[in-house]
N, C-alpha and C positions, 0 to 999 in steps of 0.2 A: 349796589355799587360793585360788590365783589363779582356778581354775575356778569356785569358789564365788562369788567377787566378780564374775566375769563374768556368772554367772547372775542375780545380784542386779541388776546394771546393766541386763541385757536386760529383766528384769521391770519395773524402774523406767521404762525407756525406753518400753516398751509401754504402761504406765499413763499416761505423759505424752502419748503419741501419742493414746490414747483420749480423754484429757481435752481435748487440743487440738482433736480432731475434734468433740467434744461442744460445746466453746465456739464453734467455727466454725459449727456447725449452729444453735446458739442465735442467734448474731449474724445469720446469714443469714435466720433465721426472723423476727427483729425487722425486718430490712431489708425483707423481702417484705411484712410486715405494714404497715410504714410506707408502702411504695409502694402497697399495696392501699388503705390509708386515703386517701392522696393522690388516687389514681385515682377512688375512690368519691366523695370530696369534689368532685373536678372534674366528675364525671358529674352529681353532685347540683346543682352550680351551673349547669351547662349546661342541665339539665332545668328548673330554676327560672327561668333566663333565658328559655328557650323559652316557658314558661308566661306569663312576664311580657310577652313580645312578642305573644303571642296576645291578652292583655288590651289592650295598646296598640293593636293593630290593630283590635280591636272598638271602642275609643274613637274611633279615627280614622274608622271607618265612620260612627259616630254623629255625627261632626262634618261629614260630607258627602263625605269622600274615597271614591272608588269602589274596589271590589275589584279592578277591572281595573288601576287605578293602583297600588294598595297591594301586590298580590301580588308583582310583580317587585322592587319597592322593598324590601319586608321580607325577601326572599330574600337581599339583600346585607348585612343587618345582622348583625353578629357581636358577641359579648361581648368587650370590650377591658379586660382587667384593668389594663393599664398606665395608662389614664386615671383609673381609680378610685384606684389607688395614688398617682398624681400629685395628685389632688384631696385625698387624706388627708394627704399629706406635703409640703404647700407650705412652703418654708423661711420661717422668721421673719426679717423684715428687720432687719439690724443695721447697715445703711449709714447714713452721714451724707449730707446733701444734697450736700456737696462731692464725696464719693466717687461718689454716684449720677450727678451731672452729668458727672464725668470719664469715666465708663463709658458713659453714655447719650448724651452729646453730645461725643464726641471730635472732634479737629480734622478727621479724615478724613471724618466724617459731615457736618460743616459744609461742607467743600469740595464733597462730592457734592450736598448740598442746593442750594448755589448753582448748581452745574452743571445739576441737574435743573430748577431754576426757569427757567434760560435755555433749556434744551432744550424745555420745554413752555410757553414764554412766551406765545404767542398763545392757546393753549387756557386757560391760567390767567388771562389778562387777561379773557377772555370769561366765565369762571366767576365771577371776582371782581366783575365788573360786574353779572352776573345776580343773585348772591346777597348781595352786600354784605359779603363776607368777604375781607380782604387775602390775597393769594396766598401770602405768606410763612408765614402760619399754616396754610394748606392743606398746603403742602409740609412744614412742621414736624411736623404730625400724621401725614402720610404716612410721613415718615422714622422717626418714633418708633414707629409701630405695626408697620410691616412692612419697615423698612429699604428704603424706596422700592420695595416690591413683591417683594423678593427672599426674604423670610421670611414665609410665610403659614401654615405648618403643613401636614403631610401626613396628618393623621388623618381618616378618613371621618366626616363630621359626624354623620350619623344614628346610626352605631354608637357614637360617643363619647357623644352625648346620651342614647341608650337605656341605655347601660351606667351612666352617672352617675345616671339616674333610677332604675334597678333597684337601685343601691346603697342608696338610700333616705334618705341623710342630708339631701339637698336635693331630694327627689323632685318636689315641686310646681314648683320653679324649672325643673328640667331637662325635665320633661314639657311645660311651656309652651314652652320653646325647641324641643323635639322637634316639636311640632305646627306651630310657626311654620316650622321647616325643611321639613316636608312641604309647606306652602303654597308656599314658595319654589321647591321642586322641581316641584310641580304646575303652577306658572305658567310654567315653562320658562326661568327665568333662568339655570340651570346644569344640566349633565348629571349623572347619578348618578356617573359616573366622575370628574368634576371637582369634585364636591361635598366638598371637603376644607377643613380648618381646623386651629386649635389643638386641644390635647387637651380644652379646655373648651367647644369649639364656636364660638369666634370665627373669623370667616371673611374671606377676601379681603385685599386690600391696605389696607383700612380697618379690618380686624379687627372688623367688626360682629357682635354676637350676632344670631341669627335674628330676634328681636323688634325689634331696632334696625334691621335690614335692612328689615323690613316698614314701619317707621315713617319711615325717612329715606332709603333708597336711591333713586337717581334714574337714569332712562334718559337719560344725557347725550348720546348720539349718535343717539338716535331710531330705533334698530333693533328696538325692542320688548322688549329685555332690559335688566335692571339687573345688569350684569356687573361686579361689584367685584373679580373675580379677574384679569381680563386686559385690560380696556378702560379706558384712562386717562380718557376723557371721563366715564365713569360713576363712576370712583373719585373724581375731583376734585369733581364735582358732588354726589356723595353726602356727602362730608366737609363741603362748604360748606353743603349743605342742612341737615345736622344742626345746625351752629353757628347758622345763620340762624333756624331754628325755635326754638332754645333761647335766643334773645335776644341774638345778637352785635351789637355796635355798631361799624360800620366807621369811625366818627370817632375811636375810641379805640384805644389799644394794650392790653396786658394788665396791666401794673404796672411797678414799679421797686423796686430794692433801696434800702433806707433805713437811717438810724441813729436810735437813740433818744437823747434828751438825758439827761444825768446825773440829772435830777429826774423822769424819766418813771417812773410807778408801774407796775411790771411784776408786782405781786403777784397780779393777777387774770388774767394772760395765760397762755394755753397754745396749743399748736399748732392747736387746733380753734376757738378763740374767734372767729376772723375769718371763719369759713366761711359764716355767715348773712348774706344780703344786708341784713337789717334792722340789722346792726351797722356798716354803712358810714357814714362821716362825710365831710363835704366837706373838700377839701384845706386850706382855711383853718383848719379845726378841728384838723387834725393838726399844722399849723404852731404853733398856740397851745399844743398839748400837748408841743411840743418835738421833733417829728419833723423830720429834715432829709434832704436827698439823701445818698447814700452818701459823697459827697466833702465833706459838711459844709455845703454851701451850702443856701439856702432852697428849699423846695418851690415849684414853679411856681404862680402865682396864677391858677388856672383853676377854673371851676365844675364840678368833677368829684368824684364820691364814690369813696371807696376803703375797703378793709378792711385791717387789719393782720394779716399772715400770718407765722407763725413755724413753719416746717417742722421745725426742730430745737429748738423752744422758744427761750427768750431768749438762749441761748448760741450759737446758730447764725445763719445769714443771716436777715434780716428784710426783708419786702417790704410795700409798699402795693400792694394788688391791686385792679384796677378791675373793672367789670362783666364784661368779657370773661373774666377769670380764673374767675369764678363759672360762666360758661358752659362753660369747659373742665372744671370740676368735674362737670358733667352728663355729660361724656364718660367721665371716669374720676375716681373720688373720691379718688385719691391726690394729696396735696399735692406730693410729689416729681414725679409725672408732669406735673401742671399747670405747675409751675415749669420743668420741662425743655422743655416745648413752647414756653413763652414765651421761655426762654433761647435755644433754637435759632432761633426766629423773629427775635429781636434780632440774632443773629449773621449770619443770612441777610441782613438789612437792611444790616448793615455790610459784608458781602461776605467775611467771614473769621471 
């Protein structure tokens, strides 16, 4: 009887072994199939990207770039899946302005901003006089954009822009930036090895997009290059030139935090209602409407126009923003960003 049971066990074990081997073979087959599909897909994307680069190169030649210039440049361009993923998965902001300011303008950054302004005092004085932009705002933008030049991004600009254009979601935008980047490189402002920036193509210590570079970048030290990556003279002059061209008024600041009176009608207000310069009212008009300084005292009796800005709607901080704030909005359309630049500039003025 025991021998019979032993035989049955051996047969069952053999069948289980065969079943296990069969299952393993199927699993491996699916794994190999998945890997093959991934490899095939990767090869397909690489081939499509290569074809796309051929088209870009042909367009570049039609725009007047020589094959002698383009051949070595295009040889460096690679598909960068990471930048496409970053573009598609940008986090939705759930911050409040208070939280944003605490992370964007911490005490250590204020301290460094004050130190940097003293360190470059002579140069900043020269730039301020030439462009009519207060140096504290130049330093504030510099600090907010690149942490005083320390964080510029290490993505190859041309590869990033070509990859984002190839993705197709915003092809026209990134193709325009790509050809502008080719112009920057062809003019000799930067070497191909040093032509790096953020994943979206923002470059240098001022984080200009290529088209902004062509419109606003300045050769501040007269060496024939507009080097916003390593040359402070060019960085500061370029920031100031942008603000000056876009309407900066050196006789004014950017705005002030205010309070609304109990009778102020907030029913038509939202965070975007004050963005149009056409909606600016004189300070006396805001006083009549019941707006006061943040401490409750009356607004200054000056002949200045201002907009009511509500970054977090009526429940958050409220500002009267002057012309210069609207100029900051030309740099970056984020209300949080604009307020953070003004806030840092105010703290630089106070020295802490």
